[in-house]
C-alpha positions as CSV (number, residue, x, y, z in Angstrom):
1,X,-108.8,102.8,-40.9
2,X,-111.0,101.1,-38.3
3,X,-113.9,101.0,-40.7
4,X,-111.8,98.6,-42.9
5,X,-111.4,96.1,-40.0
6,X,-114.2,93.7,-39.1
7,X,-115.4,94.1,-35.5
8,X,-114.8,90.4,-34.9
9,X,-111.1,91.1,-35.2
10,X,-111.2,93.5,-32.2
11,X,-113.5,91.3,-30.2
12,X,-111.1,88.4,-30.6
13,X,-108.1,90.5,-29.6
14,X,-110.0,91.7,-26.5
15,X,-111.0,88.1,-25.6
16,X,-107.4,86.9,-26.0
17,X,-106.1,89.8,-23.9
18,X,-108.5,89.0,-21.1
19,X,-107.5,85.3,-21.1
20,X,-103.8,85.8,-21.4
21,X,-101.5,86.0,-18.4
22,X,-98.6,86.9,-20.8
23,X,-97.5,90.5,-20.9
24,X,-97.0,90.5,-24.7
25,X,-99.7,91.8,-27.0
26,X,-102.3,89.4,-28.3
27,X,-102.1,88.3,-32.0
28,X,-104.9,87.1,-34.2
29,X,-104.8,85.6,-37.7
30,X,-106.4,87.9,-40.2
31,X,-107.1,87.9,-43.9
32,X,-106.1,91.2,-45.5
33,X,-108.1,91.7,-48.7
34,X,-106.6,93.8,-51.5
35,X,-108.9,96.3,-53.2
36,X,-108.4,94.6,-56.6
37,X,-110.1,91.2,-56.9
38,X,-108.1,88.4,-58.6
39,X,-110.7,88.4,-61.4
40,X,-109.8,92.0,-62.3
41,X,-106.0,91.4,-62.7
42,X,-104.8,90.8,-66.2
43,X,-103.0,87.5,-65.8
44,X,-101.3,87.2,-69.2
45,X,-101.4,83.4,-68.7
46,X,-99.8,83.5,-65.2
47,X,-102.4,84.5,-62.6
48,X,-100.4,83.4,-59.5
49,X,-97.4,85.5,-60.6
50,X,-99.5,88.6,-61.5
51,X,-101.5,88.4,-58.3
52,X,-98.3,87.9,-56.3
53,X,-96.9,91.1,-57.8
54,X,-100.1,92.9,-56.7
55,X,-99.7,91.6,-53.1
56,X,-95.9,92.2,-52.9
57,X,-96.2,95.6,-51.3
58,X,-98.5,94.3,-48.6
59,X,-96.3,91.4,-47.8
60,X,-93.2,93.7,-47.6
61,X,-95.1,96.0,-45.2
62,X,-96.2,93.1,-43.0
63,X,-92.6,91.8,-42.8
64,X,-91.3,95.3,-41.8
65,X,-94.0,95.4,-39.1
66,X,-92.8,92.1,-37.7
67,X,-96.0,90.2,-38.6
68,X,-96.0,86.4,-38.0
69,X,-97.0,83.7,-40.4
70,X,-97.3,86.0,-43.4
71,X,-98.7,84.1,-46.4
72,X,-100.1,85.5,-49.7
73,X,-103.0,83.7,-51.2
74,X,-102.6,84.6,-54.9
75,X,-105.8,83.1,-56.2
76,X,-107.9,85.5,-54.0
77,X,-105.7,88.6,-53.7
78,X,-105.6,88.1,-49.9
79,X,-102.7,87.9,-47.5
80,X,-103.0,86.1,-44.1
81,X,-100.9,87.0,-41.1
82,X,-100.9,86.9,-37.3
83,X,-101.0,90.5,-36.2
84,X,-101.3,92.6,-33.0
85,X,-103.8,95.4,-32.7
86,X,-101.3,98.1,-33.6
87,X,-100.1,96.1,-36.7
88,X,-103.7,95.7,-37.8
89,X,-104.3,99.5,-37.5
90,X,-101.1,100.2,-39.5
91,X,-101.8,97.8,-42.3
92,X,-105.5,98.8,-42.5
93,X,-104.3,102.4,-43.2
94,X,-102.9,101.4,-46.6
95,X,-104.9,102.7,-49.6
96,X,-104.8,99.3,-51.4
97,X,-106.5,97.4,-48.5
98,X,-110.3,96.8,-48.9
99,X,-110.9,94.9,-45.7
100,X,-109.3,93.0,-42.8
101,X,-111.2,89.9,-41.7
102,X,-110.7,87.5,-38.8
103,X,-109.5,84.2,-40.1
104,X,-111.6,81.3,-38.9
105,X,-111.8,77.7,-39.7
106,X,-114.9,76.8,-41.8
107,X,-116.7,73.6,-41.8
108,X,-117.6,72.3,-45.2
109,X,-120.4,69.8,-45.6
110,X,-120.5,67.8,-48.8
C-alpha cells in the first residue's frame, strides 16, 4: 500500500503534525489516481459520465471514510480529497488505485 503513495504525502503530513497545536490528525489534499487512464475508457460519446462511473467506487469509499472535499475529476480518472494518514493508507489499499499524489498548486507560464 505505501508503495502506491508518494513520499511527499507523508512528508507533508509530518510537517503539518509538527506545526499543529491541534490534537486532531493532520489532513492533506491528495490526488488519487485510478489504474485506468481516461484514454482507455470507452466513452460511447459521454466521457464524463463513463469516467464518473469508473470513479464512483472510490468516491463512495472516501465518503464512508469521512474524507473532506471529495471531488472526482472525470477527464483524468482522478479523485481529489483531504485525507488523514489512516484514510490515505486505507484508500491506497484498493486494487483500482494506481497512485496517491500530493496535490500542489502549479504555476503555469505562458
